[in-house]
C-alpha positions in Angstrom: 0.0 0.0 0.0 2.8 2.4 0.9 4.6 1.7 -2.3 1.4 2.6 -4.3 1.1 5.9 -2.4 4.7 6.7 -3.1 4.3 5.9 -6.8 1.2 8.1 -6.9 3.0 10.9 -5.2 5.8 10.6 -7.7 3.4 10.7 -10.6 1.6 13.7 -9.2 4.9 15.5 -8.7 5.9 14.7 -12.3 2.5 16.0 -13.6 2.7 19.1 -11.5 6.3 19.8 -12.7 5.2 19.2 -16.3 2.3 21.5 -16.0 4.5 24.2 -14.4 7.0 23.9 -17.2 4.2 23.8 -19.8 2.8 27.0 -18.3 6.2 28.6 -18.2 7.0 27.6 -21.8 3.7 29.0 -23.1 4.3 32.3 -21.3 7.8 32.5 -22.8 6.3 31.8 -26.3 3.8 34.6 -25.8 6.6 37.0 -24.7 8.7 36.1 -27.7 5.8 36.5 -30.1 5.0 39.9 -28.7 8.6 41.0 -29.1 8.8 39.7 -32.7 5.6 41.7 -33.5 6.8 44.8 -31.7 10.3 44.9 -33.3 9.2 43.3 -36.7 12.3 41.1 -36.4 13.3 37.8 -38.1 13.6 36.1 -34.8 12.0 32.6 -34.4 10.4 31.0 -31.3 12.7 28.8 -29.2 11.9 26.0 -26.8 13.6 26.2 -23.4 12.4 23.0 -21.8 12.2 20.7 -24.9 8.6 19.6 -24.1 7.7 17.3 -27.0 4.1 18.5 -27.4 5.2 22.1 -27.3 8.0 21.6 -29.8 5.5 20.6 -32.4 3.5 23.8 -31.9 6.8 25.8 -32.0 7.8 24.2 -35.3 4.4 25.2 -36.8 4.6 28.7 -35.4 8.1 29.2 -36.8 7.0 27.8 -40.2 4.2 30.4 -40.3 6.6 33.2 -39.2 9.0 32.3 -42.0 6.2 32.3 -44.6 4.9 35.6 -43.3 8.3 37.2 -43.5 8.8 35.9 -47.0 5.4 37.3 -48.1 6.3 40.6 -46.5 9.7 40.8 -48.3 7.9 39.9 -51.6 5.3 42.5 -51.0 7.9 45.2 -50.2 9.8 44.2 -53.4 6.7 44.4 -55.5 5.7 47.7 -53.9 9.2 49.2 -54.7 8.9 47.9 -58.3 5.4 49.4 -58.6 6.7 52.8 -57.4 9.6 52.6 -59.8 7.2 51.6 -62.6 4.9 54.5 -61.9 7.8 57.0 -61.8 9.1 55.7 -65.1 5.7 55.7 -66.8 5.1 59.2 -65.6 8.5 60.4 -66.9 8.2 58.5 -70.2 4.7 59.9 -71.0 5.6 63.4 -69.9 8.7 63.7 -72.1 7.1 63.6 -75.6 4.0 65.4 -74.3 6.1 68.3 -73.0 8.0 68.5 -76.2 4.8 68.5 -78.3 3.3 71.3 -76.2 6.5 73.3 -76.5 6.3 73.2 -80.3 2.6 74.1 -80.2 3.4 77.2 -78.1 6.1 78.1 -80.6 3.7 77.9 -83.5 1.1 80.0 -81.6 3.4 82.7 -80.2 6.2 83.1 -82.7 6.0 84.9 -86.1 7.5 82.0 -88.1 7.2 81.1 -91.8 4.9 78.5 -93.1 7.8 76.2 -93.8 9.0 76.4 -90.2 5.4 75.8 -89.0 5.3 72.6 -91.2 8.6 71.4 -89.7 7.3 72.1 -86.2 4.0 70.3 -86.9 6.0 67.3 -88.2 8.0 67.2 -84.9 4.7 67.5 -83.0 3.3 64.5 -85.0 6.4 62.5 -84.3 6.2 63.2 -80.5 2.5 62.3 -80.5 3.2 59.0 -82.3 5.9 58.3 -79.8 3.4 58.9 -77.0 1.0 56.5 -78.7 3.7 53.8 -78.9 4.5 54.3 -75.2 0.9 54.0 -74.2 0.4 50.9 -76.3 3.5 49.3 -74.8 2.3 50.0 -71.2 -1.1 48.7 -72.1 0.3 45.5 -73.6 2.6 44.9 -70.7 -0.3 45.4 -68.2 -2.4 42.8 -70.1 0.6 40.3 -70.0 0.8 40.7 -66.2 -3.0 40.3 -65.7 -3.5 37.5 -68.2 -3.3 34.0 -66.7 -4.9 32.1 -69.6 -3.0 29.6 -71.7 -2.4 31.0 -75.2 -4.2 29.3 -78.1 -1.7 27.5 -80.4 -1.7 26.4 -84.1 0.8 24.8 -86.5 2.9 27.6 -87.9 5.7 27.8 -90.4 8.0 30.1 -88.4 10.3 30.8 -91.3 7.4 32.2 -93.3 6.3 34.2 -90.2 9.9 35.6 -89.8 10.0 36.5 -93.5 6.6 38.3 -93.2 7.9 40.2 -90.1 11.2 41.1 -91.8 9.3 42.6 -94.8 7.6 45.1 -92.5 11.0 46.5 -91.5 12.6 46.4 -95.0 12.1 50.2 -95.6 13.3 51.6 -92.3 16.5 49.4 -92.4 16.9 50.2 -96.1 16.7 54.0 -95.6 19.8 53.7 -93.5 21.6 51.3 -95.9 21.2 48.5 -93.5 19.9 45.0 -94.2 18.2 42.1 -92.3 19.8 38.8 -93.3 17.9 35.6 -92.7 19.9 32.5 -92.7 18.1 29.1 -92.6 19.1 25.7 -94.0 15.4 24.7 -94.4 12.6 26.3 -96.2 10.0 25.3 -93.6 10.2 24.8 -89.9 6.9 24.0 -88.2 6.0 24.8 -84.6 2.8 24.7 -82.5 2.6 28.3 -81.3 0.5 31.4 -81.1 0.8 33.6 -84.2 0.1 36.9 -82.6 2.6 36.4 -79.7 5.3 35.0 -82.0 4.9 37.9 -84.4 5.2 40.4 -81.5 8.3 38.6 -80.3 10.0 39.0 -83.7 8.7 42.6 -84.1 10.2 43.6 -80.8 13.6 41.9 -81.4 14.0 43.5 -84.8 12.9 46.9 -83.5 15.3 46.5 -80.6 18.2 45.8 -83.1 17.1 48.8 -85.2 17.1 51.2 -82.2 20.3 50.1 -80.5 22.6 49.5 -83.5 23.7 50.9 -86.8 24.7 47.6 -88.2 22.9 44.9 -90.3 20.8 42.4 -88.4 21.6 38.8 -88.9 18.9 36.2 -88.0 19.8 32.5 -88.0 17.3 29.7 -87.5 18.0 26.0 -87.1 15.9 23.0 -86.1 17.9 20.2 -84.5 16.8 18.8 -81.1 15.0 22.2 -80.6 14.1 25.2 -82.7 16.8 27.9 -82.1 16.6 31.5 -83.5 19.5 33.8 -83.0 19.3 37.6 -83.5 22.7 39.1 -83.9 23.9 42.7 -84.4 26.7 45.2 -83.4 25.9 47.3 -80.3 26.0 51.1 -80.3 26.7 50.9 -76.5 29.0 48.0 -75.6 28.4 48.7 -71.9 25.0 47.0 -72.1 24.4 44.5 -69.2 23.1 41.3 -70.8 22.0 40.1 -67.3 19.5 43.0 -67.1 18.2 43.6 -70.6 15.0 41.5 -70.0 14.2 43.5 -66.8 11.3 45.9 -66.8 12.4 49.5 -67.7 16.1 48.6 -68.1 17.6 51.1 -70.6 21.0 52.7 -71.1 19.3 56.0 -71.8 19.6 57.1 -68.2 17.8 60.4 -68.7 15.1 58.5 -70.7 15.1 61.4 -73.3 14.7 58.9 -76.2 11.3 57.7 -74.7 12.7 54.2 -74.6 10.6 52.3 -72.0 12.8 49.2 -71.8 9.7 47.1 -72.1 10.3 45.6 -75.5 12.6 42.8 -74.4 10.5 42.3 -71.2 7.5 41.6 -73.4 9.6 39.2 -75.5 10.7 37.3 -72.4 7.1 37.1 -71.1 5.7 35.9 -74.4 8.5 33.3 -75.0 8.0 31.8 -71.5 4.2 31.7 -72.0 4.9 29.7 -75.2 7.1 27.3 -73.2 10.3 28.6 -74.7 13.5 30.1 -73.4 15.2 33.4 -74.3 18.6 34.6 -73.2 21.4 37.0 -74.4 25.1 36.7 -75.0 27.6 39.5 -75.6 31.0 39.1 -77.3 32.8 42.5 -77.2 30.4 44.8 -79.2 28.3 41.9 -80.7 24.9 41.1 -79.1 23.2 37.8 -79.6 19.6 37.2 -78.4 18.7 33.5 -78.6 15.3 32.0 -78.5 14.8 28.3 -78.1 11.5 26.3 -78.4 
């Protein structure tokens, strides 16, 4: 009988000790959580007494704290990107608009000849068209960000599509004694893709080469284990950072006076990835190669 009482007393003592430690552990957890909330720190909850049941709870709390911190970092990053985007959009739209208004004021206020008025009107038209292109780029980019639908695909001869796109740029390259050379070993290469998106990719890459080079543009296409298209030209500014050229608003025009949004290659990257492809860039001295693989 005595031994049973002793055993019961021991059990009661162990339970009381456990409950005391449990209460103490929970109070410490509460203090740590209040401190983390107050200081907005990256600190995690720690167990002092290694109680098995409490350790499981602490692991779950720490997991939630890590997830919350990661979401907060992502939110802050996106918030900073949004602020930068708004600033860039505001500046890019204001530049051609201010220039156009300036020339309108000149026409209204100055006693100038009809020939000078025609020249000023031509500049105003150019600035307004630039403004239209900028708005279209921003609108297209916003649609890309918002669109989560899978693109509709069809069987396309991408060599024919490339030739069709190149023809649209024949005049502007020719006016500067520049050429677009298409090199392909096959007459037809078929790919299941989206015609509008693929055309936009080719448009943006050719336009990018036109704006940032004075050389010819060489386009090579081959079909081995994958379809590989290489756009190659000589850079005007060899300081270009190939690691950043697909980033939103990346441009070497620091003052942004040329109204270059830096969105052209970002749109290329988004469209290529939506079509389950890959795009990357290489630079060898002053030669830039942009490679697409499907």
